[in-house]
N, C-alpha and C positions, 0 to 999 in steps of 0.2 A: 207337481211342479211346487217349486217354493215360488214365492212372489217376489221378497228382493231380495239384493246381494251385496249386502256392502266388504269398502274393500280398502285394506291397512296399502298407503300411498305410495310412500321410497323403502324400496326395500320388494314393491310388489307389482304395484303399476310401473312405479317405475322407477329407473334404473339416475338415485340422487346422485351419487356417493361423491363423486367429482365436482360436488357442489356444497355438502356438507366438508368435505375435506381443505379443501377451496378459503371458504368463508370464515373456518373455526382458526387456523395456519397467519387469515390475511389479521386477525382478529388479535392473535399472539405472537405476532409482529407488531402489534401498534402499541402492546401495554407489555411486550419487552419481553417475553416469555420464547421458548420451545416450542418447537411447535410439533405435533404429531401425525406419524404414517397411515395411509390409510385404509390402513388392514387395522389399526386404529380402534380411528375411526366408525371402520362394519361393525367396532367393538361394543362402541361408543352407546351410537346410537339407538332411538327405541321407545327411550323415557321424557320424551319431551328437550326445548330448549337447556332449561332448567338442570337437567343435571346430564343433561352430553359435556356442557362449561363447568362441571361441577367436576366430571372425571377428566375433562382436555387437563383442570387446575395440577387433579389430583395427582396426572402421569407430570406435569410438568415438578412437580417437589412445594406450591403451592399448597400443601396439604392442611392449614388457617385456613383456604376460603379469601386469603387477605384483598385479592384482587379480584373476588368476583361480583357487584357489583361494577366494578372499570368492564369488568372481559362479556357479560350478559347488556349492558350495554352496547357496548362498541360493535358485538358477536350482534343485533338483533339491527342495527345498520348494516353492517356488513352481507347479512344476508338476505338481508329485504330487496337491494339491492344486487347479490347470485342467488338468487332462488332457482333462478332457469338452469346455470351455465352449468354447458354438456351435458344438459336431463336428459332423458332419449328413451320409451317405453319401452319395457319387455319386448321380445321378439314372443307376435302373436297374439299381445292382446288390442290391439285396436280392434279390427278380424275377433276378436270375442268378445270384448265389449256390445260391438255392432252384431253381433250374433242374438246375443242376449238381451238385446233391446226390442231384434226384429222378436223376441217369438213375450216380448210382453215383459220382466223381469224391471220394476224400477232398479236403478244403481247412484248407489251415493261413495264417497271419499268418505272415513272418518282417522284419521293421522291429527296426534302426536306432532306435527312441525306447526307452528304457530301460527290460526289461522290465517293472516291474509296473508304468508304465503304460498298454503297449502290453496287457498282458490286461487291466485294467482298459478301454481306450478300445475295443477287441474284445465283452467278454462287454454289455458300454455300450448300445454301437448297433445291436451287433446277435443279442447275449443268448447266454444257454448254448447248449449243442448245435452251430452252426453250424461251427466249426472244427476238423474231430481235434487242431488242432498249436496254439497260439501265438505264437510264442517272439519277443523283446527282447533288445536287444542286453542279453550277459551277459558274466561277469567272465566271465576262460580261456575266449573264441568269438570265433577274431576280425572284427572285423566286415568286415558288403560294404562292397567287392566281394569280400573272400574268399571262396570257394562253400563253406567246409567247414560252415556249420552249415546252406547251403540242399542240398545233397546230407546231413546225417543227417534231415534232415528229411523228406528221399521214402522214405532206406532202409527208414529208423520203421515208414513208412506204404505198404508192403513195393512200392516204384516205385525200377526205373532211370532215367537221368538223361534218356537220350533213351524211359523213359515218362511222366515228368513235363516242365511249363508253369510259366513261367517269366514272372508277373506284371508289371513296375511305373510306373512315369513315366520316371527319371532315367536320366540315364545314371552313376549308382553303380548301377542296375538292370539294365540295359543290362548293364552290366561283370561283373555277379555273375552270368547270366544266360549268358553266353558262359563265363566258365570252366567254372560245373557242368557246360557243356553241356544243359544243358537247351535247347525250345522258348520264344522265349522272345520276350515280346506288352509292349513295350511301348502307356503308355495316353494321350492328345492331353488327353484333362478335367481334366491336376493338374497340380501347382508346376510345369512345364516348358513342356511346350505344342508342337505335332507339330514346326511349323519348327526349336525346335533340337531335337528327335529327329532328324529324319531322317540324321546326323549318326550316331548313338552306333551303327548296326550289330547294332537288333535283326531283329529276322525280320518283326517286322510294328506299325504301330503301326493303334492300332484309336480310333477318334469315338465310340462307343459302347456299354455292357458287354454291350450283344447278339450285337453279334461277337461273343469271346472262345467263348460255346458255342456256334458253327459252329468255331471254329476251333479247341475242345477235341475234338465231335464225329467232325474230321474227321481 
């Protein structure tokens, strides 16, 4: 049985698409540029706030990133106030986490969402005591798919890469798990969907949260 499970956050544990889309569009409204659709937001997320804003500005026609600094400043403030807006856990996730805890598995979250918001969302939705470590994007730490943070988390929780499972919902997560040489699971309910994930090289794709428990136990 594995010792540690490291989870992505957006699209894996929680449906945060409404909060992301709302915050982006409030940002664009403030700086006087057109917003994006929820489907665009679904495609743009996964690589952190800076890349998200770059993609949003490009979609709005600002290919020179003239408004980048202004947009980042506004987005940081707006998203900080709205990072739990309509956020819900995916079906079966709380029960899955409880079962893993009961098995003695140590649990962590590693997100490309800014660290402050990642911690806020996790604690607001799941409470304290569920996760042994919560880490978002921090200054000086390479963002996923660089494996540095995933490897540091596993080591801090007492596990080697081959004793760790990495779970996510995107091509970024597939690359992260692969680079860290961890068992990698992609979830079909997230922002990308099963069809888009089949080519990403994960060890497996699961359709329901309870499948994760079975894989970890094996």
